[in-house]
N, C-alpha and C positions, 0 to 999 in steps of 0.2 A: 723051767719054773718062772724065769723072768718074762718069757714070752706070754705065759698065761696071765701074769700080773699086768702086762701092758695092753693086752687085748681089749679089756673093757674101756680103757681110756680112749681107744681109737673110735669107739662108737659115740663118744661125747662130742665129736666134731662133725659138722655138716658141710658138704661142698656147697659153697655160695657162688664162687666165680671160677670160670675156666681160665686157662692160661691166656687164651685169646682176649677175653674181657679185661684181664689184668694188664696185658701189654697195651691194649687200646687206651686204657686209663693212664698208664705211665707215659705213653707217647704223647697223648693229648696234653697231659699236665706239663710235660717238658716243653713242648712248643708254646703252650699258653704262657708258661713262666718266662720264656725267652721274649715273647711279645710284650709282656708287662714290663720286664726289666729294661728292654731297649726303649720302650715308650717313655719310661721314667727318665732314662738318660737323655732323651730328646726334648722333654718338656720341662724338666726341673733344672733350672740354671746351675745350681750347685753340682748336680751330678754330671751335667753336660761339660762343665769346666773340668771336673775331676777325671772323667773318662776320655774326653776329647774324641778325635777321629770320627766326627759326626757322619761323614759319608759312609764309613764302614758300618756304623751302628744302624744307619738307615737301611743298608742292604741286608743286614742280618734280620732286622725287623720285617722287611718285606718278604724275605725267604721263609721265615718262620710263619708269617701270616698265610702265605700261599700254601704251605705244607700242613696247616692246621687240620684240614678235613681228611688228610691222608690216613691217619690211624683208624678213623671210623670207617672209611671206605674199605680199607683192608680187612677190618674186623667183620664186615658184612659177609665174608666168606665162611664165617663160623655160624652154624645153626644156633648154638647156645647164645651167642651174642645177639643174633637177630631176635631170639625169644626175649632176651632182657630188654631190648628196645621196645618190643611189644608191651611188656609190663610197664615200662616208663611212660608210654604214650596212652595207657588205658587208665582212666579215672573212674572210680566206682563210688557208691554211697559211703563206704567206709572211709574214703579219703576226705569227704566233707566232714565226717565226724572227727577225724584226726586233726584237720585244720582248725575246727572249732575249739577242740580241746587245747591245741597249741596256742591259739590266739588268746584263749581265756586263761592261759598259764596253769591249766589243770595238770598237776604233776602225777596223777594216778596213771600208771602205764595201762591199766585196763580200759581207760577211756580213750586210748589212742590206737585203734585197730589198724594194722598195716599188713600188706602182703609182702612180697619180696622187697619192694621199695615203698617207703612211706610217702605221704602226699608232699611233704617238703622236698624230698629227693626228686620226685617227679617234676615239681614246678621248677626246681633249680636246673635239672637236666634239659628240660624243654626251653627254658629261658636262655640258658647259656648257649644252646645250639642255635637258637634264633639270633641271638646277639652276635655270635661268631659269623653267621652268614651275612648279617648287616655290615659287620666290620670288614669282611672280605669284599663285599660289593662296593662299599664306600672307599676302601683302600685302592681298589682297581680304578675307580673314577679319579682318585687323586694321582695315581701312578701314570695313567695314560692321559696326560694333560693336553696333548695335541688332538685328541679325539673327542673331547667333550667341551661344551660351552663353559664360560667362566662361572656362570651362575650355578651350574651343576657341581663344579669343583668346589665352589665356596660352600654350598649346602652340604656336600659330602664331607668336607673338612670339619664343619661344625658338628655334624652328627657323629663322625668318627671320634673326634676329641672328647665330646661329652659322654658318649657311650663307653669309651675306653675308661674314663673315670668311674662310671657306674660299674663296669665289669671288675675293676680293681677292688671296689668296695664289696661287691658280692663275693668275689673270690676270697677276700679276707674273712668274710663271714663263713664261707664254706670250709676254709682251712681251720678256723676256730672251732667249728662244730666237730670236725674230724679229730682235732687234738683232744677234744673232750670225750671221745669214744674210742679207747684203745682197741677194743674187740673189732669194731668196724674197720679200723686201719689194718688190723691183722688179717681180716677177711680179704682186703685188697692186696695185701702183701703175699699171703700164702694160699688164698683161695678157700680157706675153711674158717668156720666160726663155731663157737660152742653152742650146744643145744639150748642151754639156759639163756644165753643172749638172744638166740633166735626166737625162743618162746616168749621172752620178755619184750623185745623190741619189734618183732614181726610175727605176731601170733597167727596171722592168717596165711603165712607162707607155708607151702607144702612142697618141700624139695623133691 
């Protein structure tokens, strides 16, 4: 009797992310969090004094930065993850409509058509991927000081520092958006979302 009662509830959930996609997100978030935390300890005097052991913090920061692409590279072995990357890199006419509605603060959900990922998520994913590659490149230039001219290292340091600040601000906005959508967080935690949420937030998505 209880099995029959629970069966309809199972159909109210849709598979949104595979285990591979969820672990890629978790691994990337962990490494990015370490990079941000160690960078803060290196650049904010109060934290630097509190934590100390600057050389160790630098090494942790470098290792986390070098490892940052690893979760995504491992995730490429998953066909479902590669399909998600294709969705994130593909912009259509409905994405322009979504952006226009978001920028005009139109709160009507019907005016924000989205597939599996909305335009905001696509822009964030592509921006953070590009920014991470720039951070990796400039970090390597700063690391191998004996292989690059002084002007290159100075320029790399300038770009690395200011882009790090920008990434911190963007990540704070990303986390804030996630905190405002419990069902989206549940999708990343369990892999499934409710049909009502999917219909409301991603009406063009066809699982």
